[in-house]
N, C-alpha and C positions, 0 to 999 in steps of 0.2 A: 217737597222739601229736598229729596235726594237729587232732583234735577238742578235745583238752585245750588246745592253743594258742589255738584259736578262742574257747573258753570263757573263757580267761584274758584275751584281748583284749577280749571283750565286758564282762567284769567291770571291767577297767581303764577302758573307755570310759564305762560307767555311773557308776563312781565319779568319773571326771573331770567328767561332766555334773552330778552331784550337787554336787560342790565348786564348779563354776561358778555354779550356781543359788544356792547358799548365799552365795557372794561377792557375787552380784548383789543379793540381798536385804539383805545387811549394808551394802553401799555405796549402796543406794538411799535417796533423801531421805525423811524421815518428819517432816512438819511438826509442831511441838510444839503443844500446846493453849495457849489464851490463859491468861495469868496473871490473877489477880483484877483488877488495875488495868487490864489490857488489854480488859476488858469494858465500860469506861466511856470517855467522851470529855469534853472541856472545850470551852467556847465563851464568848463575851463576853456571852451572853444570861442566864447564870446563874452564881452563885458556886460552886455545887456540881457535881461531876462527875456526868454523866448516863449511865444505862445505854444502851448502844448498841442501836439498832434492828436489825432483821434484814432481809435481802433477801427472806425468805419472807413478810414482812408485806404484806398487801394491803388496800386498793388502794395504789398508789404515792402518796407525799405530794407529790412534786415532778415537774416535767417532766424535770429533769436532775439527776443526781448527778455531780459532777466529782471524781475521785479523783486525788490528787497524792502519789505516794510521794516522801519527802524524807529524805535522809541528809546531814547537814552541808551544808545548802543556804542558809545565811544570806546568802551573797553573790549567789546566782543567783535565789532565789525571789521577791525583792521585785518585780523587773520582770515576772516571769511572772504573779504575782498581780494586779498592776495592769492588765496587758493583759487577763487573763481576766475580771476584774470589770467592766472598762469595756465589753467586748463583751456580757457577759451582762446588765448593767444596761441597755444600749441596747436589747437585745431585749425585756427586761421592760417597758421604757417604751413600746414599740410594740405589745406584746401583753399585755393584762391577764390572760390565762390562763397566761402563762409564769411558771415559778418554778424555783428551783434551790437546790442546796446544794453547798458545797465541803468536801470531807473531806481534810484534810492528815494523812497517815500518817507521823509522825516515826519513822523506823526506828532508834531509840536514838541519836540525834545527841548530840554533846557540844559543839555550838557555839551553842546557844540557838535552834535552828530552831523549836521549839514555842512558846517565848516570843514570838518575832517574829510568828508566825502569830496568836497570841492578841492581841497588840498591834495587829496589822493589823485584826483583826475589831472591836476596840474603837473604832477610828477609822473604821470603816465599818459602822455599826450596822444598815444596811439589808441587809447581806450575811449569809446563813446559813452561817457557817463553823464547822466542827467540827474539833477536833484530837485525833487518836488517837495517843498516845505509846506506842511499844513499849518494853518493859523491856530486851529483848535483840534485837540486830540480826538480822533475818531475810533480808536481801538484797531487791533490788527486787521480785522476783516475790512474795515473802511479804508485803511491804508492800502491793502492789497487791491481792492476794487479800484481806487483812484489811480493806482499805478497801471493796472491792466487796461483801463479805459483810454489811456494815452499811449499804449504800446504800438510799435510799428513792425513787430516781428512776424514771421511766418509761423514760428512756434513761440509760445509764451510760457515761461516758467516763473512761478513764485517760489522764493526760497527764504527761509528764516535768516536773520542777520547774525545769529549766534554761531553759525558754522558747524552745527551739530551733525549735519548730514554731509557725507563725503561728496563734494561737488562733481567729481568725475563720474559718479553714478548717473549723471544726466545722460550719458551715452546709452546706458541700459534703458532708461525711460524712453528715449527717442526711438531706440530699436524696437521696443515692444509696442510703442504707440503707432509706429508706421505699419505694424502688422494688422491693426484693427480699424484704421481710419475708414469711415463709411463713405459711400458715394457722394453724400452731401458735404463731406469735408469735416465731419465731426470726429472727435476722439479725445479721450482724457486718460492720462497715465498718472497713477497715484503712487507716490513713494510710500513704502510700507516698512514699519518696524515690527510687524506681527511675528516675524521669525525670531525676534529677540525676547519674546515673552518669558521663556523658560531659561534664559541665560542669567548669569550671576548679576549683571547690571540691573535687571528688573526684579529678580527674586529678592535681592537685598534691600529693595525699597521698603519703606514703612508699611505696616499693615493697612493703615487708613488709605494710603495712596493706592495700593493694589486693590483694596476693596472698592474704592471709588472708580477705578479703571474698569473693573469687571461689572460694576453696577451700570456704568455708562454704556457699556457694550450691550447689556441686557435691554436697556431702554431703547437703544438704536434698533435692536432686533424687533422690538414691539412696534416701533414706528416705521418699519419697512426697509431699513438699511441693513441688508443681510448678507450681501455678497462681498462687501469691503470690510476687511478685518481691522484696518487701521485708517480711520477717517481723519485723524488730527495731525498727521505728519506734515510738516511745513516744507514740502518738496513735491509740487504738483505741476504737471506739464499739460498744456492744452494746444490743440490746433487753433488757428486764428478764428475760424468760424465758431468753434465751440466756445471759446472765451467771449466772443462778441455776444452770443445769445445768453450765456450764463451771467456774465457780470453786468450787463445792461438791465437784468431783471433782479439783481440782488437787493435785499432789504436789510439783512443783518450785518452789523459792523463789528460785533464782539467776537470772542474766542470761538464761538460755535458756528461761525460763518461757513466753515468747511461742510457742514451738514446741508446747508441750503445749496451750496455749490453742487453737491452730489444729487440732491433731490431735483434740482433743475436739469442736471445732465440726464437723469432718468426720465424726466418729463419729455425731453426732446429725443428720447431713445438713443442717446449718444453711447457708443461703445466705451466701456471703462476697463482698464487693465490695472491691476495692482502689482507693483514691482518692488521686490525686496531691495533695501538700500543699507549702506553702511552708516551707522549712527552711534554717537556717543553723547552722554549727557554733559551739558556745559553749565557751569555755575552762572547765576545772574538772571534766572527766569523771572519774568514779571507776573507769573500766574500765582494768585493766592489760592492755595489748595482747597480750603473749605468754602470761602466766599465765592470763588469763581465756579466751583462745582455746582453750588446751589443755583447761581445765576445761569449756568449752562443748562441745567435741568428745566428751569422756568422757560428759557429761550427755546428749548426744544419743543415744548408744548405750544408755545406761541407760534412757532414756525409751522407746525403741523396743522394747527387749528386755522390759521390764516389761509393756507392753501386748501384745506378740506372744505372750508365754508365759502371759498371763492372770494375772500376779501382782497387777497393779493392776486392781481391779474398777471398773466404771463404773455409776453409778446414775442413773436418770432421776428427779431430784428434783421435776420438775414434776408427776409422777404420784403422788408420795408424800404430797402435802399439806404443811402447814406443819410445819417442824422447827425446834426451838429452836436459835438460832445461838450456839454456845458457843466 
């Protein structure tokens, strides 16, 4: 009788495990393929939509690719673009070998964000600005990934459209990144607001907001992200080879995508440096404090379990040669 009970318990446990794995697979994110229109971009330099380049293309065409995910950012992106272009143009004027492109990824906005970006480029003819408009909203991580996969720069930066980070701090990220680049060409520089935790801007935040922030950090520590104090800052710089391997392996498209970025960087033993940046809070955030915090906690568990159980496979795209970017 005891043997039968043990066998029954084992069967129940195995069935429970199978059900849990099935639930995990069903609930895990599966990024959709690009639609036909999402394979093209628009710019002020041509009347026709142009086929997107690929991050696999070599050699890089520009010194920098600046990726800007934007969802209904008509009110915040103007100041950000002006500050960005001013800094990049000043650098180009002082260095004849410096070049850049800006890729605005409009995440299915309904406020005319794409039209504004195109109008901005028409009035700034010297700026290489491309607009990729997504047919269906992917969330921030998906927009960043789609932008980076068509980047043509030696260095690739993604930056939030709100202009919260002082763009000229890019020079600090680049300087620190160049100190750590590995012989394989890997390197990641993470903008950080950790030094602001005890400042008035953060201390005066609501109790619930600070509680969720510290709880999030505790969960990250448990999951193995222990060396980076600020994982969520929207100001991250990659070498081309680092971006190629990270973003071709991405699965998560929501707010928590930064964590998968760092986990993939760790998997490939990429050197990572955290660099303090100047930051201020800007009104108009799309984040729902409670709803998105719960969603991020669930997504954290999903990310870790998928990699731990080997459900999500990781490929070394740098060793696979050129692959068509679809």
